[in-house]
mmCIF file of the C-alpha atoms, coordinates in Angstrom:
data_MODEL
# 
_entry.id   MODEL 
# 
loop_
_atom_site.group_PDB 
_atom_site.id 
_atom_site.type_symbol 
_atom_site.label_atom_id 
_atom_site.label_alt_id 
_atom_site.label_comp_id 
_atom_site.label_asym_id 
_atom_site.label_entity_id 
_atom_site.label_seq_id 
_atom_site.pdbx_PDB_ins_code 
_atom_site.Cartn_x 
_atom_site.Cartn_y 
_atom_site.Cartn_z 
_atom_site.occupancy 
_atom_site.B_iso_or_equiv 
_atom_site.pdbx_formal_charge 
_atom_site.auth_seq_id 
_atom_site.auth_comp_id 
_atom_site.auth_asym_id 
_atom_site.auth_atom_id 
_atom_site.pdbx_PDB_model_num 
ATOM 1   C CA . MET A 1 1   ? 2.100  8.000   9.202  1.00 0.00 ? 1   MET A CA 1 
ATOM 2   C CA . LYS A 1 2   ? -0.496 9.211   6.837  1.00 0.00 ? 2   LYS A CA 1 
ATOM 3   C CA . THR A 1 3   ? -3.791 7.559   6.272  1.00 0.00 ? 3   THR A CA 1 
ATOM 4   C CA . THR A 1 4   ? -2.755 6.466   2.994  1.00 0.00 ? 4   THR A CA 1 
ATOM 5   C CA . GLU A 1 5   ? 0.554  5.119   3.929  1.00 0.00 ? 5   GLU A CA 1 
ATOM 6   C CA . ARG A 1 6   ? -1.211 3.346   6.549  1.00 0.00 ? 6   ARG A CA 1 
ATOM 7   C CA . ASP A 1 7   ? -3.615 1.822   4.561  1.00 0.00 ? 7   ASP A CA 1 
ATOM 8   C CA . GLN A 1 8   ? -1.068 0.699   1.694  1.00 0.00 ? 8   GLN A CA 1 
ATOM 9   C CA . LEU A 1 9   ? 0.756  -1.025  4.852  1.00 0.00 ? 9   LEU A CA 1 
ATOM 10  C CA . LEU A 1 10  ? -2.087 -2.981  5.873  1.00 0.00 ? 10  LEU A CA 1 
ATOM 11  C CA . GLN A 1 11  ? -3.020 -4.099  2.456  1.00 0.00 ? 11  GLN A CA 1 
ATOM 12  C CA . THR A 1 12  ? 0.634  -5.207  1.899  1.00 0.00 ? 12  THR A CA 1 
ATOM 13  C CA . LEU A 1 13  ? 0.413  -7.098  5.261  1.00 0.00 ? 13  LEU A CA 1 
ATOM 14  C CA . LYS A 1 14  ? -3.019 -8.681  4.496  1.00 0.00 ? 14  LYS A CA 1 
ATOM 15  C CA . SER A 1 15  ? -1.713 -9.816  1.159  1.00 0.00 ? 15  SER A CA 1 
ATOM 16  C CA . ARG A 1 16  ? 1.296  -11.636 2.550  1.00 0.00 ? 16  ARG A CA 1 
ATOM 17  C CA . PHE A 1 17  ? -0.809 -12.875 5.494  1.00 0.00 ? 17  PHE A CA 1 
ATOM 18  C CA . ASP A 1 18  ? -3.307 -14.457 2.857  1.00 0.00 ? 18  ASP A CA 1 
ATOM 19  C CA . LYS A 1 19  ? -0.459 -15.732 0.679  1.00 0.00 ? 19  LYS A CA 1 
ATOM 20  C CA . HIS A 1 20  ? 1.440  -17.535 3.572  1.00 0.00 ? 20  HIS A CA 1 
ATOM 21  C CA . ARG A 1 21  ? -1.145 -19.151 5.519  1.00 0.00 ? 21  ARG A CA 1 
ATOM 22  C CA . ASN A 1 22  ? 0.825  -21.714 6.989  1.00 0.00 ? 22  ASN A CA 1 
ATOM 23  C CA . ARG A 1 23  ? 2.912  -19.462 9.062  1.00 0.00 ? 23  ARG A CA 1 
ATOM 24  C CA . HIS A 1 24  ? -0.029 -18.341 11.247 1.00 0.00 ? 24  HIS A CA 1 
ATOM 25  C CA . LYS A 1 25  ? -2.545 -21.470 11.475 1.00 0.00 ? 25  LYS A CA 1 
ATOM 26  C CA . GLY A 1 26  ? -5.371 -20.360 13.850 1.00 0.00 ? 26  GLY A CA 1 
ATOM 27  C CA . VAL A 1 27  ? -4.725 -16.527 13.552 1.00 0.00 ? 27  VAL A CA 1 
ATOM 28  C CA . ALA A 1 28  ? -7.548 -14.481 11.543 1.00 0.00 ? 28  ALA A CA 1 
ATOM 29  C CA . TRP A 1 29  ? -6.578 -11.444 9.613  1.00 0.00 ? 29  TRP A CA 1 
ATOM 30  C CA . ASP A 1 30  ? -9.490 -9.598  11.232 1.00 0.00 ? 30  ASP A CA 1 
ATOM 31  C CA . ASP A 1 31  ? -7.904 -9.998  14.883 1.00 0.00 ? 31  ASP A CA 1 
ATOM 32  C CA . VAL A 1 32  ? -4.516 -8.734  13.537 1.00 0.00 ? 32  VAL A CA 1 
ATOM 33  C CA . GLN A 1 33  ? -5.915 -5.853  11.830 1.00 0.00 ? 33  GLN A CA 1 
ATOM 34  C CA . ALA A 1 34  ? -8.088 -4.519  14.900 1.00 0.00 ? 34  ALA A CA 1 
ATOM 35  C CA . ARG A 1 35  ? -4.822 -4.980  17.184 1.00 0.00 ? 35  ARG A CA 1 
ATOM 36  C CA . LEU A 1 36  ? -2.669 -2.938  14.311 1.00 0.00 ? 36  LEU A CA 1 
ATOM 37  C CA . GLU A 1 37  ? -5.473 -0.228  14.253 1.00 0.00 ? 37  GLU A CA 1 
ATOM 38  C CA . LYS A 1 38  ? -5.254 0.323   18.140 1.00 0.00 ? 38  LYS A CA 1 
ATOM 39  C CA . SER A 1 39  ? -1.549 0.296   18.029 1.00 0.00 ? 39  SER A CA 1 
ATOM 40  C CA . PRO A 1 40  ? 0.321  3.068   15.830 1.00 0.00 ? 40  PRO A CA 1 
ATOM 41  C CA . GLU A 1 41  ? 3.692  2.388   17.561 1.00 0.00 ? 41  GLU A CA 1 
ATOM 42  C CA . ALA A 1 42  ? 3.260  -1.200  16.328 1.00 0.00 ? 42  ALA A CA 1 
ATOM 43  C CA . LEU A 1 43  ? 2.369  0.040   12.779 1.00 0.00 ? 43  LEU A CA 1 
ATOM 44  C CA . GLU A 1 44  ? 5.518  2.160   12.737 1.00 0.00 ? 44  GLU A CA 1 
ATOM 45  C CA . SER A 1 45  ? 7.607  -0.670  13.799 1.00 0.00 ? 45  SER A CA 1 
ATOM 46  C CA . LEU A 1 46  ? 6.290  -2.693  10.954 1.00 0.00 ? 46  LEU A CA 1 
ATOM 47  C CA . ARG A 1 47  ? 6.370  0.017   8.658  1.00 0.00 ? 47  ARG A CA 1 
ATOM 48  C CA . GLN A 1 48  ? 10.218 0.217   9.213  1.00 0.00 ? 48  GLN A CA 1 
ATOM 49  C CA . MET A 1 49  ? 10.395 -3.703  8.897  1.00 0.00 ? 49  MET A CA 1 
ATOM 50  C CA . GLU A 1 50  ? 8.794  -3.264  5.311  1.00 0.00 ? 50  GLU A CA 1 
ATOM 51  C CA . ALA A 1 51  ? 11.149 -0.441  4.291  1.00 0.00 ? 51  ALA A CA 1 
ATOM 52  C CA . SER A 1 52  ? 14.109 -2.112  5.141  1.00 0.00 ? 52  SER A CA 1 
ATOM 53  C CA . GLY A 1 53  ? 13.396 -5.244  3.354  1.00 0.00 ? 53  GLY A CA 1 
ATOM 54  C CA . GLY A 1 54  ? 12.041 -7.628  6.084  1.00 0.00 ? 54  GLY A CA 1 
ATOM 55  C CA . GLU A 1 55  ? 8.639  -8.583  4.725  1.00 0.00 ? 55  GLU A CA 1 
ATOM 56  C CA . PRO A 1 56  ? 7.030  -8.903  8.178  1.00 0.00 ? 56  PRO A CA 1 
ATOM 57  C CA . ASP A 1 57  ? 4.643  -11.442 8.628  1.00 0.00 ? 57  ASP A CA 1 
ATOM 58  C CA . VAL A 1 58  ? 2.469  -12.975 11.486 1.00 0.00 ? 58  VAL A CA 1 
ATOM 59  C CA . ILE A 1 59  ? 4.182  -15.991 12.647 1.00 0.00 ? 59  ILE A CA 1 
ATOM 60  C CA . GLY A 1 60  ? 1.828  -17.122 15.358 1.00 0.00 ? 60  GLY A CA 1 
ATOM 61  C CA . HIS A 1 61  ? -0.313 -16.182 18.628 1.00 0.00 ? 61  HIS A CA 1 
ATOM 62  C CA . ASP A 1 62  ? 1.445  -16.347 21.736 1.00 0.00 ? 62  ASP A CA 1 
ATOM 63  C CA . LYS A 1 63  ? -1.177 -17.500 23.994 1.00 0.00 ? 63  LYS A CA 1 
ATOM 64  C CA . ALA A 1 64  ? 0.712  -16.724 27.177 1.00 0.00 ? 64  ALA A CA 1 
ATOM 65  C CA . SER A 1 65  ? 0.734  -13.097 26.511 1.00 0.00 ? 65  SER A CA 1 
ATOM 66  C CA . ASP A 1 66  ? -2.473 -13.111 24.015 1.00 0.00 ? 66  ASP A CA 1 
ATOM 67  C CA . LYS A 1 67  ? 0.135  -11.534 21.444 1.00 0.00 ? 67  LYS A CA 1 
ATOM 68  C CA . ILE A 1 68  ? 0.086  -11.613 17.742 1.00 0.00 ? 68  ILE A CA 1 
ATOM 69  C CA . VAL A 1 69  ? 3.685  -12.316 16.658 1.00 0.00 ? 69  VAL A CA 1 
ATOM 70  C CA . PHE A 1 70  ? 5.251  -10.745 13.346 1.00 0.00 ? 70  PHE A CA 1 
ATOM 71  C CA . CYS A 1 71  ? 8.598  -11.607 12.038 1.00 0.00 ? 71  CYS A CA 1 
ATOM 72  C CA . ASP A 1 72  ? 10.711 -10.694 9.237  1.00 0.00 ? 72  ASP A CA 1 
ATOM 73  C CA . CYS A 1 73  ? 9.844  -13.416 6.540  1.00 0.00 ? 73  CYS A CA 1 
ATOM 74  C CA . ALA A 1 74  ? 12.021 -11.956 3.685  1.00 0.00 ? 74  ALA A CA 1 
ATOM 75  C CA . ALA A 1 75  ? 13.997 -15.096 2.091  1.00 0.00 ? 75  ALA A CA 1 
ATOM 76  C CA . GLU A 1 76  ? 17.174 -13.370 2.929  1.00 0.00 ? 76  GLU A CA 1 
ATOM 77  C CA . THR A 1 77  ? 18.257 -11.174 5.422  1.00 0.00 ? 77  THR A CA 1 
ATOM 78  C CA . PRO A 1 78  ? 16.656 -7.627  5.300  1.00 0.00 ? 78  PRO A CA 1 
ATOM 79  C CA . THR A 1 79  ? 18.793 -5.721  2.730  1.00 0.00 ? 79  THR A CA 1 
ATOM 80  C CA . GLY A 1 80  ? 18.243 -2.565  4.793  1.00 0.00 ? 80  GLY A CA 1 
ATOM 81  C CA . ARG A 1 81  ? 19.601 -3.974  7.841  1.00 0.00 ? 81  ARG A CA 1 
ATOM 82  C CA . ARG A 1 82  ? 22.944 -5.572  6.676  1.00 0.00 ? 82  ARG A CA 1 
ATOM 83  C CA . SER A 1 83  ? 26.636 -4.667  7.276  1.00 0.00 ? 83  SER A CA 1 
ATOM 84  C CA . LEU A 1 84  ? 26.102 -4.021  11.123 1.00 0.00 ? 84  LEU A CA 1 
ATOM 85  C CA . CYS A 1 85  ? 28.366 -5.004  13.967 1.00 0.00 ? 85  CYS A CA 1 
ATOM 86  C CA . TYR A 1 86  ? 26.374 -6.710  16.754 1.00 0.00 ? 86  TYR A CA 1 
ATOM 87  C CA . ASP A 1 87  ? 26.142 -3.917  19.271 1.00 0.00 ? 87  ASP A CA 1 
ATOM 88  C CA . ARG A 1 88  ? 27.117 -0.342  20.391 1.00 0.00 ? 88  ARG A CA 1 
ATOM 89  C CA . GLU A 1 89  ? 29.970 -1.609  22.492 1.00 0.00 ? 89  GLU A CA 1 
ATOM 90  C CA . ALA A 1 90  ? 31.517 -3.386  19.567 1.00 0.00 ? 90  ALA A CA 1 
ATOM 91  C CA . LEU A 1 91  ? 30.950 -0.403  17.213 1.00 0.00 ? 91  LEU A CA 1 
ATOM 92  C CA . ASP A 1 92  ? 32.750 2.031   19.796 1.00 0.00 ? 92  ASP A CA 1 
ATOM 93  C CA . ALA A 1 93  ? 35.683 -0.617  19.794 1.00 0.00 ? 93  ALA A CA 1 
ATOM 94  C CA . ARG A 1 94  ? 36.163 -0.648  16.258 1.00 0.00 ? 94  ARG A CA 1 
ATOM 95  C CA . LYS A 1 95  ? 39.169 1.723   15.287 1.00 0.00 ? 95  LYS A CA 1 
ATOM 96  C CA . GLU A 1 96  ? 39.183 1.478   11.605 1.00 0.00 ? 96  GLU A CA 1 
ATOM 97  C CA . ASN A 1 97  ? 36.455 0.843   9.013  1.00 0.00 ? 97  ASN A CA 1 
ATOM 98  C CA . LYS A 1 98  ? 33.591 1.303   11.250 1.00 0.00 ? 98  LYS A CA 1 
ATOM 99  C CA . PRO A 1 99  ? 30.071 0.016   10.054 1.00 0.00 ? 99  PRO A CA 1 
ATOM 100 C CA . GLN A 1 100 ? 27.129 2.332   9.694  1.00 0.00 ? 100 GLN A CA 1 
ATOM 101 C CA . GLY A 1 101 ? 25.841 1.191   13.215 1.00 0.00 ? 101 GLY A CA 1 
ATOM 102 C CA . SER A 1 102 ? 24.706 -2.011  15.147 1.00 0.00 ? 102 SER A CA 1 
ATOM 103 C CA . ALA A 1 103 ? 22.199 -4.380  14.703 1.00 0.00 ? 103 ALA A CA 1 
ATOM 104 C CA . MET A 1 104 ? 21.079 -4.211  18.563 1.00 0.00 ? 104 MET A CA 1 
ATOM 105 C CA . GLU A 1 105 ? 20.642 -0.598  18.541 1.00 0.00 ? 105 GLU A CA 1 
ATOM 106 C CA . MET A 1 106 ? 18.797 -0.466  15.150 1.00 0.00 ? 106 MET A CA 1 
ATOM 107 C CA . ALA A 1 107 ? 16.451 -3.238  16.306 1.00 0.00 ? 107 ALA A CA 1 
ATOM 108 C CA . ALA A 1 108 ? 15.856 -0.944  19.596 1.00 0.00 ? 108 ALA A CA 1 
ATOM 109 C CA . GLU A 1 109 ? 15.445 2.190   17.507 1.00 0.00 ? 109 GLU A CA 1 
ATOM 110 C CA . MET A 1 110 ? 12.650 0.308   15.430 1.00 0.00 ? 110 MET A CA 1 
ATOM 111 C CA . GLY A 1 111 ? 10.869 -0.982  18.333 1.00 0.00 ? 111 GLY A CA 1 
ATOM 112 C CA . ILE A 1 112 ? 11.501 -4.554  17.586 1.00 0.00 ? 112 ILE A CA 1 
ATOM 113 C CA . GLU A 1 113 ? 13.085 -7.577  19.240 1.00 0.00 ? 113 GLU A CA 1 
ATOM 114 C CA . MET A 1 114 ? 16.177 -9.446  17.540 1.00 0.00 ? 114 MET A CA 1 
ATOM 115 C CA . LEU A 1 115 ? 15.350 -12.986 17.093 1.00 0.00 ? 115 LEU A CA 1 
ATOM 116 C CA . ASP A 1 116 ? 17.070 -15.289 19.653 1.00 0.00 ? 116 ASP A CA 1 
ATOM 117 C CA . GLU A 1 117 ? 18.368 -18.971 18.760 1.00 0.00 ? 117 GLU A CA 1 
ATOM 118 C CA . ALA A 1 118 ? 15.108 -20.652 19.575 1.00 0.00 ? 118 ALA A CA 1 
ATOM 119 C CA . GLN A 1 119 ? 12.903 -17.933 17.583 1.00 0.00 ? 119 GLN A CA 1 
ATOM 120 C CA . TYR A 1 120 ? 15.369 -18.177 14.666 1.00 0.00 ? 120 TYR A CA 1 
ATOM 121 C CA . ARG A 1 121 ? 14.686 -22.082 14.445 1.00 0.00 ? 121 ARG A CA 1 
ATOM 122 C CA . LEU A 1 122 ? 11.206 -21.495 14.625 1.00 0.00 ? 122 LEU A CA 1 
ATOM 123 C CA . LEU A 1 123 ? 11.197 -19.252 11.794 1.00 0.00 ? 123 LEU A CA 1 
ATOM 124 C CA . GLN A 1 124 ? 13.110 -21.792 10.072 1.00 0.00 ? 124 GLN A CA 1 
ATOM 125 C CA . ALA A 1 125 ? 10.795 -24.215 10.767 1.00 0.00 ? 125 ALA A CA 1 
ATOM 126 C CA . LEU A 1 126 ? 8.053  -22.023 8.862  1.00 0.00 ? 126 LEU A CA 1 
ATOM 127 C CA . GLY A 1 127 ? 10.111 -22.055 5.527  1.00 0.00 ? 127 GLY A CA 1 
ATOM 128 C CA . GLU A 1 128 ? 13.630 -21.758 4.255  1.00 0.00 ? 128 GLU A CA 1 
ATOM 129 C CA . PHE A 1 129 ? 15.487 -18.632 5.071  1.00 0.00 ? 129 PHE A CA 1 
ATOM 130 C CA . ASP A 1 130 ? 19.112 -17.040 4.752  1.00 0.00 ? 130 ASP A CA 1 
ATOM 131 C CA . LEU A 1 131 ? 20.279 -19.519 1.913  1.00 0.00 ? 131 LEU A CA 1 
ATOM 132 C CA . LYS A 1 132 ? 22.704 -16.899 0.685  1.00 0.00 ? 132 LYS A CA 1 
ATOM 133 C CA . THR A 1 133 ? 22.886 -14.631 3.653  1.00 0.00 ? 133 THR A CA 1 
ATOM 134 C CA . SER A 1 134 ? 23.160 -15.037 7.607  1.00 0.00 ? 134 SER A CA 1 
ATOM 135 C CA . SER A 1 135 ? 21.325 -13.060 10.459 1.00 0.00 ? 135 SER A CA 1 
ATOM 136 C CA . TRP A 1 136 ? 22.768 -11.862 13.681 1.00 0.00 ? 136 TRP A CA 1 
ATOM 137 C CA . ILE A 1 137 ? 20.739 -13.388 16.651 1.00 0.00 ? 137 ILE A CA 1 
ATOM 138 C CA . ALA A 1 138 ? 20.409 -12.290 20.283 1.00 0.00 ? 138 ALA A CA 1 
ATOM 139 C CA . THR A 1 139 ? 23.441 -13.622 21.939 1.00 0.00 ? 139 THR A CA 1 
ATOM 140 C CA . PRO A 1 140 ? 23.464 -15.054 25.559 1.00 0.00 ? 140 PRO A CA 1 
ATOM 141 C CA . GLN A 1 141 ? 25.116 -12.543 28.101 1.00 0.00 ? 141 GLN A CA 1 
ATOM 142 C CA . GLU A 1 142 ? 27.668 -15.249 29.083 1.00 0.00 ? 142 GLU A CA 1 
ATOM 143 C CA . VAL A 1 143 ? 29.018 -15.324 25.093 1.00 0.00 ? 143 VAL A CA 1 
ATOM 144 C CA . ARG A 1 144 ? 28.541 -11.643 24.611 1.00 0.00 ? 144 ARG A CA 1 
ATOM 145 C CA . ALA A 1 145 ? 30.874 -10.985 27.550 1.00 0.00 ? 145 ALA A CA 1 
ATOM 146 C CA . LEU A 1 146 ? 33.553 -12.758 26.198 1.00 0.00 ? 146 LEU A CA 1 
ATOM 147 C CA . GLY A 1 147 ? 33.591 -10.875 23.038 1.00 0.00 ? 147 GLY A CA 1 
ATOM 148 C CA . GLY A 1 148 ? 31.085 -13.141 20.800 1.00 0.00 ? 148 GLY A CA 1 
ATOM 149 C CA . ALA A 1 149 ? 28.014 -12.972 19.269 1.00 0.00 ? 149 ALA A CA 1 
ATOM 150 C CA . LEU A 1 150 ? 25.829 -15.555 17.375 1.00 0.00 ? 150 LEU A CA 1 
ATOM 151 C CA . PHE A 1 151 ? 24.267 -15.857 13.831 1.00 0.00 ? 151 PHE A CA 1 
ATOM 152 C CA . GLY A 1 152 ? 22.193 -18.453 11.977 1.00 0.00 ? 152 GLY A CA 1 
ATOM 153 C CA . ASP A 1 153 ? 21.916 -19.305 8.651  1.00 0.00 ? 153 ASP A CA 1 
ATOM 154 C CA . ARG A 1 154 ? 20.508 -22.463 6.471  1.00 0.00 ? 154 ARG A CA 1 
ATOM 155 C CA . ARG A 1 155 ? 22.834 -24.536 4.348  1.00 0.00 ? 155 ARG A CA 1 
ATOM 156 C CA . TYR A 1 156 ? 22.802 -27.977 2.987  1.00 0.00 ? 156 TYR A CA 1 
ATOM 157 C CA . GLY A 1 157 ? 19.228 -28.301 4.063  1.00 0.00 ? 157 GLY A CA 1 
ATOM 158 C CA . ARG A 1 158 ? 20.031 -27.437 7.723  1.00 0.00 ? 158 ARG A CA 1 
ATOM 159 C CA . VAL A 1 159 ? 19.699 -24.530 10.098 1.00 0.00 ? 159 VAL A CA 1 
ATOM 160 C CA . PHE A 1 160 ? 23.171 -23.826 11.740 1.00 0.00 ? 160 PHE A CA 1 
ATOM 161 C CA . THR A 1 161 ? 24.021 -21.335 14.673 1.00 0.00 ? 161 THR A CA 1 
ATOM 162 C CA . TYR A 1 162 ? 27.859 -20.073 14.456 1.00 0.00 ? 162 TYR A CA 1 
ATOM 163 C CA . HIS A 1 163 ? 29.667 -17.398 16.184 1.00 0.00 ? 163 HIS A CA 1 
ATOM 164 C CA . ASN A 1 164 ? 31.618 -14.704 15.349 1.00 0.00 ? 164 ASN A CA 1 
ATOM 165 C CA . GLY A 1 165 ? 33.488 -11.544 17.059 1.00 0.00 ? 165 GLY A CA 1 
ATOM 166 C CA . VAL A 1 166 ? 30.905 -8.939  17.910 1.00 0.00 ? 166 VAL A CA 1 
ATOM 167 C CA . GLN A 1 167 ? 32.933 -6.155  15.963 1.00 0.00 ? 167 GLN A CA 1 
ATOM 168 C CA . SER A 1 168 ? 32.604 -8.024  12.868 1.00 0.00 ? 168 SER A CA 1 
ATOM 169 C CA . TYR A 1 169 ? 30.227 -7.245  9.837  1.00 0.00 ? 169 TYR A CA 1 
ATOM 170 C CA . TYR A 1 170 ? 29.642 -8.327  6.655  1.00 0.00 ? 170 TYR A CA 1 
ATOM 171 C CA . ALA A 1 171 ? 27.572 -7.264  3.631  1.00 0.00 ? 171 ALA A CA 1 
ATOM 172 C CA . ALA A 1 172 ? 25.663 -10.318 3.598  1.00 0.00 ? 172 ALA A CA 1 
ATOM 173 C CA . ARG A 1 173 ? 24.966 -10.459 7.360  1.00 0.00 ? 173 ARG A CA 1 
ATOM 174 C CA . GLY A 1 174 ? 21.762 -8.402  8.898  1.00 0.00 ? 174 GLY A CA 1 
ATOM 175 C CA . PHE A 1 175 ? 19.199 -9.076  11.509 1.00 0.00 ? 175 PHE A CA 1 
ATOM 176 C CA . ARG A 1 176 ? 15.807 -10.449 11.690 1.00 0.00 ? 176 ARG A CA 1 
ATOM 177 C CA . GLY A 1 177 ? 13.272 -8.911  14.125 1.00 0.00 ? 177 GLY A CA 1 
ATOM 178 C CA . LEU A 1 178 ? 10.172 -9.715  16.127 1.00 0.00 ? 178 LEU A CA 1 
ATOM 179 C CA . LEU A 1 179 ? 7.034  -7.662  16.971 1.00 0.00 ? 179 LEU A CA 1 
ATOM 180 C CA . ARG A 1 180 ? 4.614  -8.482  19.719 1.00 0.00 ? 180 ARG A CA 1 
ATOM 181 C CA . VAL A 1 181 ? 1.057  -6.929  18.980 1.00 0.00 ? 181 VAL A CA 1 
# 
């Protein structure tokens, strides 16, 4: 990443950090920036999150691991990560009308985790997300083994978790990512 691109990304992240202080009480920007400057891999992941419409922001500090936690905080599921089935196995199983890829693979390529149900609900406690869209969430193996996957959204003032077949994909469903730095 070029220096100007890195500086622009850091400025975007700082601006978002300052605008949404309620998402990361007790976290100082100087600490965040120092960690990011020591981690080119994290900066690249954040660049990809930003480029795909995720609007990543700090959502806390994991005291157990001493990591700063970033998450996609775009109002709707990131536009550059929609119309994906759940994972590679689901993509390979589709015979017709295959989507461009899978959510799990894209997350891995970006160097981020897909949110699980608890993380998705934590994000929803920080604001209102996915009012018109939905987001795949990391699915427990026992559900995935039966051919299902979970997704979440917010409707009627509540956060819902649903299920779908792993091969399904929708123009309004993507995924949200998490990055620990």
